[in-house]
C-alpha positions as CSV (number, residue, x, y, z in Angstrom):
1,M,12.8,9.2,-0.8
2,K,9.0,9.5,-1.5
3,K,9.4,11.9,-4.4
4,T,12.3,10.2,-6.2
5,Y,11.9,8.4,-9.5
6,I,13.3,5.2,-8.0
7,Y,10.7,5.3,-5.2
8,K,7.9,5.7,-7.7
9,I,9.1,2.8,-9.8
10,L,9.3,0.6,-6.7
11,L,5.9,1.7,-5.6
12,F,4.3,0.8,-9.0
13,I,6.0,-2.6,-9.0
14,D,4.6,-3.2,-5.5
15,I,1.1,-2.2,-6.7
16,F,1.5,-4.3,-9.8
17,L,2.5,-7.4,-7.8
18,C,-0.4,-6.8,-5.4
19,A,-2.8,-6.7,-8.3
20,I,-1.4,-10.0,-9.6
21,V,-1.5,-11.8,-6.2
22,F,-4.6,-10.2,-4.6
23,R,-6.5,-8.9,-7.7
24,D,-6.9,-5.6,-5.9
25,P,-6.0,-2.6,-8.0
26,D,-4.1,0.5,-6.7
27,V,-3.2,-1.0,-3.3
28,T,0.2,-1.9,-2.0
29,I,1.1,-5.3,-0.6
30,S,1.7,-3.6,2.8
31,A,-1.7,-2.0,2.8
32,E,-3.3,-5.4,1.8
33,T,-1.5,-7.0,4.7
34,G,-2.6,-4.2,7.0
35,L,-6.2,-4.8,6.0
36,A,-5.9,-8.5,6.5
37,M,-4.5,-7.9,10.0
38,Q,-7.7,-6.0,10.9
39,R,-9.7,-9.2,10.5
40,A,-10.9,-11.0,13.6
41,N,-8.6,-13.9,12.6
42,P,-5.8,-12.7,10.3
43,P,-4.4,-15.3,7.9
44,W,-1.0,-16.8,8.7
45,W,0.7,-15.0,5.7
46,A,-0.5,-11.6,7.0
47,K,0.8,-12.3,10.5
48,R,4.2,-13.3,9.1
49,L,4.5,-10.5,6.6
50,N,3.3,-7.9,9.2
51,Q,5.8,-9.2,11.7
52,F,8.7,-9.1,9.1
53,L,7.8,-5.5,8.0
54,N,7.4,-4.3,11.6
55,F,10.9,-5.4,12.3
56,F,12.2,-2.7,9.9
57,H,9.5,-0.1,10.5
58,K,7.1,-0.3,13.4
59,G,3.5,0.1,12.3
60,H,4.4,-0.2,8.6
61,C,1.3,-1.9,7.4
62,A,-1.1,0.5,9.2
63,Q,0.9,3.4,7.8
64,A,0.7,1.9,4.3
65,I,-3.1,2.0,4.5
66,D,-2.9,5.7,5.3
67,D,-0.4,6.3,2.6
68,D,-2.5,4.5,0.0
69,I,-5.5,6.6,1.0
70,V,-3.5,9.8,0.6
71,R,-2.2,8.6,-2.8
72,A,-5.8,7.9,-3.9
73,E,-7.0,11.3,-2.7
74,T,-4.1,13.0,-4.5
75,A,-5.0,11.2,-7.7
76,I,-8.7,12.2,-7.4
77,A,-7.7,15.8,-6.8
78,Y,-5.4,15.7,-9.9
79,L,-8.1,14.2,-12.0
80,K,-10.6,16.8,-11.0
81,T,-8.3,19.7,-11.9
82,K,-9.7,21.9,-14.7
83,Q,-7.5,22.0,-17.7
84,P,-6.9,25.3,-19.6
C-alpha cells in the first residue's frame, strides 16, 4: 500500500497533524511517539499511543522512525538530482 495515492494522502495528513500538534515538520505522529518512548521517562500519552499502535503492528513506532528517515533520505536524493 506504500506506493498508492491513498497511502500518500494519509501520510501527508499524518505529517500535517503532527506539525500542528508537535510543531515538528516532516515527521509522522508514530515517529514522534517512538522518539518520546526513547526518553528515560516517556510521557503518558506516548506510552498509551505506543501501546495502542503496537496492538495492530508490533514495533510500529520504532519502524515509523526508520520509515521517516528513509523518506527524508529519498527526498534529499531527489532534490540533489541534476535536471537536464
